[in-house]
Structures are given as structure tokens and as C-alpha cells.
C-alpha positions in Angstrom: 2.2 -1.1 -24.3 0.8 -4.0 -26.1 -2.9 -4.3 -26.2 -4.3 -6.7 -23.6 -6.8 -9.5 -24.4 -9.0 -11.2 -22.2 -10.5 -14.8 -22.6 -14.2 -15.1 -22.8 -14.1 -17.4 -19.8 -12.1 -15.0 -17.8 -14.8 -12.5 -18.6 -17.5 -14.5 -17.5 -15.5 -15.4 -14.2 -15.3 -11.7 -13.6 -19.0 -11.1 -14.1 -19.9 -14.0 -12.0 -18.2 -12.4 -9.0 -20.5 -9.3 -9.2 -22.9 -8.8 -6.4 -25.3 -6.2 -7.7 -26.3 -4.2 -10.9 -24.1 -1.4 -10.0 -21.2 -3.6 -9.5 -21.6 -5.5 -12.7 -21.8 -2.1 -14.6 -18.5 -0.9 -13.3 -16.9 -4.1 -13.9 -18.1 -4.2 -17.4 -16.9 -0.6 -17.9 -13.4 -1.5 -16.4 -13.0 -4.5 -18.8 -14.1 -2.6 -21.7 -11.4 0.1 -20.9 -8.6 -2.2 -20.1 -8.9 -5.0 -22.6 -8.8 -4.4 -26.4 -10.3 -7.8 -27.2 -12.6 -10.4 -25.6 -11.2 -13.7 -27.1 -14.0 -16.1 -28.1 -13.8 -20.0 -27.6 -13.0 -21.4 -30.9 -12.7 -25.2 -32.0 -8.8 -25.0 -31.6 -9.2 -23.7 -27.9 -11.8 -26.2 -27.1 -9.7 -29.2 -28.5 -6.8 -27.9 -26.7 -8.7 -27.7 -23.4 -9.8 -31.2 -24.0 -6.2 -32.4 -24.4 -5.0 -30.5 -21.3 -8.1 -32.0 -19.1 -7.3 -35.6 -20.5 -3.6 -35.3 -19.9 -3.9 -33.8 -16.3 -7.3 -34.7 -14.9 -6.1 -37.3 -12.4 -2.7 -35.8 -11.5 -3.6 -32.1 -11.2 -7.5 -31.9 -11.2 -7.5 -28.8 -13.0 -10.7 -26.7 -13.2 -12.8 -26.5 -16.4 -12.3 -22.9 -16.8 -8.7 -23.1 -16.2 -8.1 -25.4 -19.1 -10.1 -23.3 -21.3 -8.1 -20.2 -20.4 -4.8 -22.1 -20.7 -5.7 -23.3 -24.1 -6.8 -19.8 -25.4 -3.1 -18.7 -24.3 -1.6 -21.7 -26.0 -3.6 -21.5 -29.2 -2.7 -17.7 -29.6 0.8 -18.2 -28.4 0.4 -15.4 -26.1 1.4 -15.2 -22.3 -1.2 -15.9 -19.3 -1.2 -13.4 -16.7 -2.7 -14.9 -13.4 -2.7 -14.4 -9.8 -3.2 -18.3 -9.3 0.2 -19.9 -10.3 -1.0 -23.3 -9.1 -4.0 -23.4 -11.5 -1.6 -23.4 -14.6 1.9 -24.0 -13.6 1.8 -27.7 -14.9 0.8 -26.7 -18.5 3.5 -27.5 -20.9 4.6 -24.5 -23.1 2.6 -22.1 -21.3 4.2 -18.5 -20.9 3.0 -17.9 -17.4 3.2 -14.4 -15.9 2.3 -14.1 -12.2 0.9 -10.8 -11.1 0.2 -9.7 -7.5 -2.1 -6.6 -6.6 -0.1 -4.1 -5.0 -1.0 -1.2 -2.4 -1.0 1.5 -5.2 -3.7 -0.5 -6.8 -1.3 -1.4 -9.9 -0.7 -5.0 -10.6 2.9 -6.1 -10.5 3.6 -8.7 -13.2 6.5 -11.4 -12.5 7.6 -13.4 -15.6 
């Protein structure tokens, strides 16, 4: 299995969802176990996000975090796995992989 990477923005979004110290520690432990790399923002990612926002701000109203996450995948030429298709389906050239949580706790990815 290929090593998985996580955008720094996605990491921050997950931490933001924590409700207490114990949950934050568990989330951090899970992220460290599941992801080989946290991808920092770079100048290229920032410029790519700006370009996406300029191109789609009026027609699609993307979220700031979403354009940063999409730009990260585009700059690195890697697929983006998400459970929120509508947040990313308009981005040209983005290799979008949709996942759905399953009852067994394992995520199912659809290309």
C-alpha cells in the first residue's frame, strides 16, 4: 500500500473538530499512525489556491480550506480522497477519490 499523505490544512480541520484534550490526543495519535507525511503549505500551493479561488469564487463559492487542499493535491500531482465530492468536483485536473465510511469502520474509496 502506498504511503498516505495529509494536507496540513486537513490536519488542522480534524484537530478543530476535537471536543476535549483526550479526544485531541487520540486524534493526533491516529493521524500519526495513518499518515506518513503532513504536507506543509508552500508558495506553489498558495498560488494554486489563489488561482482556484479567483476562477471559482463566484460560480462555486469554494471554501478557503478546500482550495488549499485541492491545490496541495494538484501541485503534488496526487489524488485527493474526500467524503465531500461537491467541495472539489469542479476543480480541473484533480484526481478525486470519493470515500464513504463503512459499517466495519474501514473506509471504501471510489475512483
